[in-house]
C-alpha positions, 0 to 999 in steps of 0.5 A, a space after each residue: 161132510 165126513 163127520 156127519 156120514 159117520 154119525 149117521 151110519 152106513 144105511 142112513 148115509 145113503 139116504 142123506 147122499 140121496 137126498 143132498 142129489 136131489 136137492 141140488 148135488 145133481 139133476 136127475 131129469 134128462 136133457 131134453 133132446 137136441 133139436 135138429 135147428 141147433 147147433 153141435 154145441 151141447 150148451 145150445 142144444 136145448 135152445 129154440 127160436 123165439 117168435 118175432 112179431 116183427 118178423 113175422 110182419 115183415 115176411 107177410 108184407 114182403 119188405 123191410 120198412 127202414 127209416 133214414 136221414 132224408 139226405 146225409 152224403 155217405 150215410 143216407 141219400 136218394 139219387 136223382 132216380 129216387 135209389 137210396 144209397 149209403 152206409 146207414 142204407 146198406 145196414 138195412 139191406 143187410 137185414 134184409 137180405 138175412 131175413 127175406 133173402 133180398 137185400 132189395 126188399 126195402 122200402 126207405 122212408 126219410 125221417 126228421 130228427 125230432 120225428 125218428 123214434 115217435 115213427 120207430 115206436 108207433 110201428 110205422 118202420 121196423 128198423 131205424 137206421 139213421 146215424 143216431 147215438 145209443 144213450 141210456 134214456 133211449 135205451 131205458 126209454 123203449 128202444 133198443 140198440 142192437 149193435 154199434 155200426 159206426 164209433 163217432 164223435 161231436 166235432 166243430 166245422 169252421 172255416 180256415 180263415 178263422 185258423 182255430 186250434 180248438 173248440 175252447 177258442 169258440 168262446 162267444 161264438 154263434 154255433 149252428 146245432 141241429 134241434 132234437 139231437 144229443 148234439 144240443 145236450 153235448 154243446 150245453 154241456 161242454 161250454 158250461 163245464 168250462 166256462 165259455 159262452 155261446 149262442 146256439 144257432 137252432 136248426 130244425 135239419 141238418 141241411 138248415 144248419 149246414 145252409 146257415 153256417 154257409 151263408 155266415 149266419 153262425 160262426 162254427 157248426 156242430 154235429 158228429 164228426 162224419 155229419 160234418 164230414 159230409 155237410 162240408 163235402 156238399 158246400 160250395 168250397 169244401 177246402 175252406 172249412 176244418 173239422 177242429 181237432 177237439 171231440 166233445 163226447 161219445 156217439 156209438 152210432 148204429 140201428 135202432 128197433 122197438 124194445 118189445 120184441 127182443 128176437 127182432 133185436 137179436 136178428 138185427 144184431 146178428 145180420 150186423 155182425 155178419 158183415 164184420 165177422 165176413 171182414 175178419 174172415 176175409 170174405 167178400 162179396 166176389 168170394 163168399 160164394 167160393 168160400 161157402 163151396 170150399 172153405 174147410 174153416 169152421 167159423 166161415 161154415 157156420 157164418 155161411 150156414 154150411 155147418 152147424 145150423 144156427 140160422 133157425 135159432 133167429 127164426 132165418 134160414 141157414 144161409 143168413 149170414 151169406 146173404 148178407 155178405 153175398 147181397 150187400 158186402 162185408 163190413 169193409 166194403 160197406 164202409 169203403 164205397 160209402 164214407 171211406 177211401 172209395 167215397 167223397 168222404 174219405 173218412 178213415 177207419 180209425 175206431 171203427 177198425 176191426 179189433 184185430 186190424 194192423 191199427 185196431 178199432 173197437 169193432 169186436 164181433 161175437 162169434 157164431 157158434 
């Protein structure tokens, strides 16, 4: 550069430097003024909320349309009065609280595994929250997976009387599996790679697979470990059955939305992360109101909408995170009451612990800022 300037002379060098600045050495155009609806972070001051057709439709009708499992204990099931409960149900309630300010503004549609994606892509539901695994084919095939809510893996349920130590001992066995699920493919892959034989007993639903297994129509039942724990809890004698230690797949489960509305994907994603950040910041449904009024922690204040005004970037009110936690609870509350120690399933947190827990898990929510 010194050689070029010297050769050009003083006047020409000044012209050269001005030309260089215009071409990439700097941007003379002033940055757009910061919006009143953005955070103080300069990196976000020029960002604007993208319009979401799904959000507009949800607000126009006044409720969120959520597709759920017809009946999976701990995850989605109606009580004797028709009210829905469960881990996946609460994910939809959290989205409704963030979007509409009312966790009860949800209509649940029970959907079989074979029909779940068709119902979503046809626009009959706004969100699918039905123990669904994130895979490449699904992600690239018109669906979006905003966040993982439950890290799972496929396992096997068998009677204690068989005294099995591993799934490899199921060579030649009859194995119940639900049609239209990733479990079918995983089962075939596992046995093929090990040169083992089996006979698939394919059932139309999880309930049918469970009933066939309990009636001894098969020797083992395969599904996600969480689904097996749910199925076992409903059997006549749960203690007579054991989930084998063999886990044959990775199953990152979470809500699913259509790929044609990225702004809606963001809304669902951050509604989920609000619950996880709530746990990380030691917020609960019981203390979040006090924290909103009294906390001086900027992370808490941004999440609850008293600082930064980030909600409008999602097209939501400033208190979207506050409403989700206040009405549904932080992630640990949702986990505990539905599938953890406060439930009949009593599943351990395991991989579903936060990244900074005494026994760290995989949940690592990005910061709200």
